[in-house]
PLY file of the C-alpha trace (Angstrom):
ply
format ascii 1.0
element vertex 165
property float x
property float y
property float z
element edge 164
property int vertex1
property int vertex2
end_header
32.98 55.28 -9.38
29.68 53.45 -9.47
27.54 53.52 -6.33
27.34 50.36 -4.28
23.97 48.65 -4.47
24.41 47.43 -0.92
24.36 51.05 0.30
20.79 51.35 -0.95
19.52 47.76 -0.65
21.14 46.25 2.46
19.80 47.41 5.81
21.43 46.91 9.22
19.36 43.83 10.23
20.25 42.01 6.98
23.91 43.00 7.30
23.87 41.50 10.83
22.15 38.37 9.50
24.83 37.87 6.84
27.60 38.47 9.38
26.11 35.66 11.50
25.52 33.29 8.54
29.01 33.84 7.12
30.92 34.44 10.34
34.03 32.70 8.99
34.51 35.26 6.23
36.50 38.45 6.62
34.19 41.50 6.54
35.66 42.79 3.27
35.05 39.46 1.48
31.50 39.23 2.83
30.78 42.78 1.65
32.13 41.91 -1.80
29.99 38.76 -2.04
26.86 40.62 -0.96
27.53 43.36 -3.52
28.16 40.83 -6.32
24.94 39.01 -5.38
23.04 42.29 -5.64
24.69 43.09 -8.96
23.69 39.69 -10.31
20.12 40.14 -9.09
20.04 43.65 -10.60
20.71 42.25 -14.10
19.22 38.77 -13.55
16.10 39.45 -15.61
18.39 38.91 -18.62
19.59 35.53 -17.33
17.56 32.72 -18.88
20.12 29.95 -18.60
22.29 28.52 -15.88
23.34 30.92 -13.13
26.54 32.67 -14.32
27.98 33.36 -10.86
30.13 31.39 -8.45
28.85 29.07 -5.76
29.92 31.69 -3.19
27.48 34.22 -4.70
24.76 31.58 -5.02
25.15 30.82 -1.30
24.58 34.48 -0.39
21.50 34.46 -2.62
20.22 31.31 -0.87
20.71 32.93 2.53
18.82 36.04 1.41
15.92 33.96 0.10
15.52 32.37 3.55
14.50 35.76 4.91
11.35 35.72 2.79
9.90 39.12 3.65
13.22 40.86 3.18
13.85 39.01 -0.08
10.47 40.00 -1.49
11.15 43.62 -0.48
14.56 43.45 -2.18
13.06 42.12 -5.42
10.53 44.94 -5.42
13.40 47.47 -5.33
15.25 45.96 -8.30
14.68 47.17 -11.90
11.83 44.84 -12.80
10.14 45.08 -9.40
9.25 41.39 -9.68
10.12 38.42 -7.51
13.26 36.65 -8.73
12.80 32.90 -8.54
15.63 30.47 -8.00
15.67 26.91 -9.32
18.44 24.39 -8.87
20.00 22.94 -12.01
19.27 19.50 -10.50
15.55 20.34 -10.52
15.65 21.88 -14.01
17.41 18.79 -15.42
14.13 16.90 -15.00
12.76 19.07 -17.82
16.01 19.41 -19.81
18.88 17.00 -19.06
21.40 19.39 -20.67
20.77 22.29 -18.25
24.05 23.74 -17.06
26.16 21.56 -19.33
26.13 23.56 -22.53
25.87 27.06 -21.18
25.15 29.50 -23.94
28.24 31.59 -24.57
26.19 34.46 -25.99
24.11 34.71 -22.81
27.20 34.60 -20.59
28.86 37.36 -22.62
25.65 39.41 -22.44
25.60 39.11 -18.65
29.23 40.27 -18.42
28.55 43.14 -20.82
25.53 44.18 -18.73
27.72 44.07 -15.66
30.34 46.39 -17.16
27.69 48.72 -18.60
25.92 49.06 -15.25
28.73 48.80 -12.72
31.92 49.63 -14.59
34.94 47.44 -15.31
35.67 44.29 -13.36
38.48 44.12 -10.86
40.29 40.90 -9.90
38.24 40.24 -6.77
34.90 40.67 -8.53
35.76 38.87 -11.78
36.45 35.62 -9.94
32.78 35.42 -8.94
31.51 35.45 -12.55
32.03 32.06 -14.21
32.84 33.19 -17.76
35.13 35.99 -16.53
36.97 33.54 -14.31
37.17 30.98 -17.13
38.66 33.50 -19.56
41.27 34.51 -17.03
42.21 30.98 -15.98
41.97 29.08 -19.25
43.08 31.76 -21.69
45.40 33.64 -19.39
43.52 36.91 -19.81
44.20 39.69 -17.36
41.24 41.55 -15.90
42.24 44.45 -18.16
42.04 42.22 -21.24
38.62 41.01 -20.11
37.34 44.58 -19.66
38.81 45.71 -23.00
37.14 42.77 -24.76
33.76 43.48 -23.16
33.94 47.19 -23.94
34.99 46.51 -27.55
32.21 43.97 -28.02
29.72 46.45 -26.62
30.85 49.18 -29.05
30.93 46.78 -32.01
27.38 45.71 -31.32
26.41 49.40 -31.47
23.57 48.43 -29.18
23.58 49.98 -25.72
23.14 47.39 -23.03
22.86 49.79 -20.13
19.49 49.71 -18.46
17.34 52.82 -18.37
0 1
1 2
2 3
3 4
4 5
5 6
6 7
7 8
8 9
9 10
10 11
11 12
12 13
13 14
14 15
15 16
16 17
17 18
18 19
19 20
20 21
21 22
22 23
23 24
24 25
25 26
26 27
27 28
28 29
29 30
30 31
31 32
32 33
33 34
34 35
35 36
36 37
37 38
38 39
39 40
40 41
41 42
42 43
43 44
44 45
45 46
46 47
47 48
48 49
49 50
50 51
51 52
52 53
53 54
54 55
55 56
56 57
57 58
58 59
59 60
60 61
61 62
62 63
63 64
64 65
65 66
66 67
67 68
68 69
69 70
70 71
71 72
72 73
73 74
74 75
75 76
76 77
77 78
78 79
79 80
80 81
81 82
82 83
83 84
84 85
85 86
86 87
87 88
88 89
89 90
90 91
91 92
92 93
93 94
94 95
95 96
96 97
97 98
98 99
99 100
100 101
101 102
102 103
103 104
104 105
105 106
106 107
107 108
108 109
109 110
110 111
111 112
112 113
113 114
114 115
115 116
116 117
117 118
118 119
119 120
120 121
121 122
122 123
123 124
124 125
125 126
126 127
127 128
128 129
129 130
130 131
131 132
132 133
133 134
134 135
135 136
136 137
137 138
138 139
139 140
140 141
141 142
142 143
143 144
144 145
145 146
146 147
147 148
148 149
149 150
150 151
151 152
152 153
153 154
154 155
155 156
156 157
157 158
158 159
159 160
160 161
161 162
162 163
163 164
């Protein structure tokens, strides 16, 4: 079992803040969304394209950013120790009209492989928050087990460890 990032990175005041901001969510779902947000941020230095997570995770990220001091402190605790910027696809389309339309499959697969390498296999509840994982399940009828098997096989075939030091 992989440790929960929220155990190390989410303090009581921020937990209270999220409970207030997302008061309509059951506690278990809120905890899952916070953890998936942290997992995305943990591997986000590899994300150079459109954000590969659901709107639900993006909303938790937005809420965290609003608490600027706490967000800066969080970024300092993540692997790169650097501030993680957020830009809307609408803003980025000024510079490149195709942003978010032709998401690079290779980058999306890399993000999922990093996820599995760092946090273990997906489960149903977590996979639905990652766009490519959700797409493969919905469009191709893959089970979460098939998704995990594919990611693990791709990782071994590449013979290139993706787990962060």
